N, CA and C atoms as an extended XYZ file, in Angstrom:
186
Properties=species:S:1:pos:R:3:atomname:S:1:resname:S:1:resid:I:1 pbc="F F F"
N        58.486       32.115      116.104 N   MET     1
C        58.957       32.419      115.244 CA  MET     1
C        58.977       34.086      116.601 C   MET     1
N        57.974       33.883      117.166 N   GLN     2
C        57.472       35.119      118.148 CA  GLN     2
C        58.607       34.932      119.202 C   GLN     2
N        59.268       33.573      119.750 N   GLU     3
C        59.859       33.257      120.455 CA  GLU     3
C        61.564       34.072      119.843 C   GLU     3
N        61.661       34.354      119.405 N   LYS     4
C        63.135       34.683      118.048 CA  LYS     4
C        62.922       35.981      118.724 C   LYS     4
N        61.286       37.014      118.222 N   LYS     5
C        61.609       38.269      117.883 CA  LYS     5
C        61.963       38.839      119.577 C   LYS     5
N        61.330       38.305      120.642 N   SER     6
C        61.376       38.297      122.042 CA  SER     6
C        62.280       38.777      121.912 C   SER     6
N        63.484       37.236      121.539 N   GLU     7
C        64.873       37.413      121.951 CA  GLU     7
C        65.389       38.549      121.190 C   GLU     7
N        65.020       38.702      119.960 N   LYS     8
C        65.823       39.766      119.516 CA  LYS     8
C        65.462       41.044      120.137 C   LYS     8
N        64.405       41.423      120.864 N   GLU     9
C        63.862       43.005      121.468 CA  GLU     9
C        64.822       42.568      122.406 C   GLU     9
N        64.889       41.708      123.549 N   SER    10
C        65.282       42.044      124.773 CA  SER    10
C        66.831       42.101      124.584 C   SER    10
N        67.224       41.733      123.812 N   ARG    11
C        69.133       41.835      123.202 CA  ARG    11
C        69.195       42.977      123.172 C   ARG    11
N        68.104       43.571      121.838 N   SER    12
C        68.485       44.935      121.528 CA  SER    12
C        68.349       46.116      122.565 C   SER    12
N        67.400       45.365      123.242 N   LEU    13
C        67.139       46.888      125.181 CA  LEU    13
C        68.451       46.316      125.614 C   LEU    13
N        68.837       45.167      125.686 N   ASP    14
C        69.496       45.288      127.322 CA  ASP    14
C        71.027       46.060      125.721 C   ASP    14
N        71.556       45.548      124.739 N   ILE    15
C        72.306       46.818      124.931 CA  ILE    15
C        71.981       48.460      124.459 C   ILE    15
N        71.225       48.897      124.124 N   LEU    16
C        70.476       50.145      124.575 CA  LEU    16
C        71.019       50.343      125.839 C   LEU    16
N        70.029       49.363      126.493 N   LEU    17
C        70.459       49.882      128.672 CA  LEU    17
C        72.232       50.074      128.763 C   LEU    17
N        72.986       49.217      128.206 N   ARG    18
C        74.137       48.837      128.549 CA  ARG    18
C        74.611       51.096      127.911 C   ARG    18
N        74.230       50.802      126.516 N   PHE    19
C        75.163       52.095      125.656 CA  PHE    19
C        74.441       53.368      127.019 C   PHE    19
N        73.376       53.047      127.522 N   VAL    20
C        72.963       54.251      127.981 CA  VAL    20
C        73.515       54.156      129.368 C   VAL    20
N        74.002       53.325      129.951 N   MET    21
C        74.534       53.970      131.625 CA  MET    21
C        75.741       53.854      131.097 C   MET    21
N        76.793       52.973      130.418 N   PHE    22
C        77.844       53.488      130.385 CA  PHE    22
C        78.198       55.652      129.095 C   PHE    22
N        77.352       55.894      128.510 N   ALA    23
C        77.113       57.491      128.264 CA  ALA    23
C        76.829       58.177      129.348 C   ALA    23
N        75.863       57.619      130.163 N   ARG    24
C        75.868       58.217      131.541 CA  ARG    24
C        76.685       59.044      132.433 C   ARG    24
N        77.665       57.581      132.657 N   VAL    25
C        79.166       57.407      133.410 CA  VAL    25
C        79.843       58.213      132.908 C   VAL    25
N        80.523       58.496      130.999 N   ASN    26
C        81.083       58.694      131.059 CA  ASN    26
C        80.764       60.350      131.185 C   ASN    26
N        79.072       61.202      130.887 N   TRP    27
C        78.797       62.247      131.043 CA  TRP    27
C        79.391       62.584      132.080 C   TRP    27
N        79.301       61.824      133.769 N   ILE    28
C        79.399       61.886      134.860 CA  ILE    28
C        81.121       62.145      135.235 C   ILE    28
N        81.879       61.125      134.332 N   ASP    29
C        82.992       61.854      134.317 CA  ASP    29
C        83.578       62.904      134.123 C   ASP    29
N        82.681       63.145      133.161 N   SER    30
C        83.633       64.439      132.355 CA  SER    30
C        83.465       65.286      133.109 C   SER    30
N        82.401       65.715      133.554 N   SER    31
C        81.822       66.394      134.590 CA  SER    31
C        81.554       67.188      135.684 C   SER    31
N        82.742       65.854      136.206 N   LEU    32
C        83.293       65.657      137.246 CA  LEU    32
C        85.048       66.289      137.287 C   LEU    32
N        85.348       66.080      135.780 N   ILE    33
C        86.609       66.428      135.928 CA  ILE    33
C        86.368       67.782      135.335 C   ILE    33
N        85.425       68.194      134.574 N   SER    34
C        85.763       69.430      133.892 CA  SER    34
C        85.626       70.496      135.175 C   SER    34
N        84.558       70.205      136.454 N   SER    35
C        84.682       71.033      137.544 CA  SER    35
C        86.008       71.313      137.866 C   SER    35
N        86.175       70.106      138.602 N   SER    36
C        87.650       70.267      138.857 CA  SER    36
C        88.642       71.071      138.109 C   SER    36
N        88.959       70.901      137.255 N   LEU    37
C        90.183       71.677      136.311 CA  LEU    37
C        89.333       73.041      136.719 C   LEU    37
N        88.016       73.107      136.424 N   ASN    38
C        87.741       74.658      136.606 CA  ASN    38
C        88.377       75.153      137.648 C   ASN    38
N        87.888       74.505      139.375 N   LYS    39
C        88.367       74.457      140.591 CA  LYS    39
C        90.213       75.301      140.496 C   LYS    39
N        90.246       74.180      140.043 N   ARG    40
C        91.716       74.224      139.930 CA  ARG    40
C        92.868       75.734      139.443 C   ARG    40
N        91.571       76.000      138.008 N   ILE    41
C        92.138       76.921      136.724 CA  ILE    41
C        91.651       78.633      137.968 C   ILE    41
N        90.628       78.716      138.975 N   GLU    42
C        90.221       79.590      139.478 CA  GLU    42
C        91.246       79.713      140.751 C   GLU    42
N        92.338       78.629      141.910 N   GLU    43
C        92.453       78.734      142.604 CA  GLU    43
C        94.140       79.355      141.834 C   GLU    43
N        95.129       78.278      140.516 N   LYS    44
C        95.694       79.162      140.248 CA  LYS    44
C        95.594       80.533      139.587 C   LYS    44
N        94.467       81.401      138.820 N   SER    45
C        94.609       82.612      138.764 CA  SER    45
C        94.305       83.103      139.845 C   SER    45
N        93.939       83.103      141.060 N   ASP    46
C        93.298       83.834      142.752 CA  ASP    46
C        95.257       83.704      142.575 C   ASP    46
N        96.488       83.224      142.716 N   MET    47
C        97.034       83.122      143.451 CA  MET    47
C        97.818       84.053      142.265 C   MET    47
N        97.920       84.023      141.025 N   LEU    48
C        98.488       84.900      140.471 CA  LEU    48
C        98.205       86.100      139.946 C   LEU    48
N        96.757       86.139      140.389 N   ASP    49
C        96.459       87.568      140.808 CA  ASP    49
C        97.098       88.255      142.222 C   ASP    49
N        97.677       87.496      143.046 N   LYS    50
C        98.024       87.943      144.106 CA  LYS    50
C        99.559       88.370      144.288 C   LYS    50
N       100.371       87.367      142.959 N   ASP    51
C       101.724       87.385      143.049 CA  ASP    51
C       101.616       89.098      142.214 C   ASP    51
N       100.719       88.692      141.528 N   SER    52
C       101.475       90.005      140.165 CA  SER    52
C       100.898       91.830      141.287 C   SER    52
N        99.862       91.198      141.909 N   PHE    53
C        99.567       92.622      142.375 CA  PHE    53
C       100.802       93.162      143.021 C   PHE    53
N       102.220       92.676      143.706 N   PHE    54
C       102.801       91.977      144.371 CA  PHE    54
C       104.144       92.834      143.639 C   PHE    54
N       104.151       91.924      142.417 N   SER    55
C       105.656       92.177      141.936 CA  SER    55
C       104.910       93.177      140.813 C   SER    55
N       103.876       94.172      140.557 N   VAL    56
C       103.603       94.723      139.576 CA  VAL    56
C       105.207       96.279      139.860 C   VAL    56
N       105.128       96.670      142.039 N   GLY    57
C       105.729       97.395      141.208 CA  GLY    57
C       104.634       98.661      142.400 C   GLY    57
N       103.333       98.346      143.061 N   ASN    58
C       102.745       98.737      143.992 CA  ASN    58
C       103.902       99.926      144.638 C   ASN    58
N       103.070      101.158      144.722 N   PRO    59
C       103.683      102.183      145.002 CA  PRO    59
C       103.593      102.308      146.869 C   PRO    59
N       102.432      101.773      146.833 N   SER    60
C       102.022      101.656      148.472 CA  SER    60
C       103.069       99.975      149.229 C   SER    60
N       103.702       99.356      148.405 N   VAL    61
C       104.469       98.409      148.626 CA  VAL    61
C       105.821       98.676      148.462 C   VAL    61
N       105.827       99.854      147.534 N   ASP    62
C       108.204       99.601      147.942 CA  ASP    62
C       107.292      100.865      149.069 C   ASP    62
């Protein structure tokens, strides 16, 4: 009886550990994707700011 209980506990710990590792990997992936997207958005917005500066009809450029 005790052996079955420890086997069951071991199995549940194994499942829990797998779940935690899976969740951690997904969190790391999502944070990397998020930071990468934020970086690209900042680069694009900087490019748009520079382009719009010259296309607005700035008197010093005309």
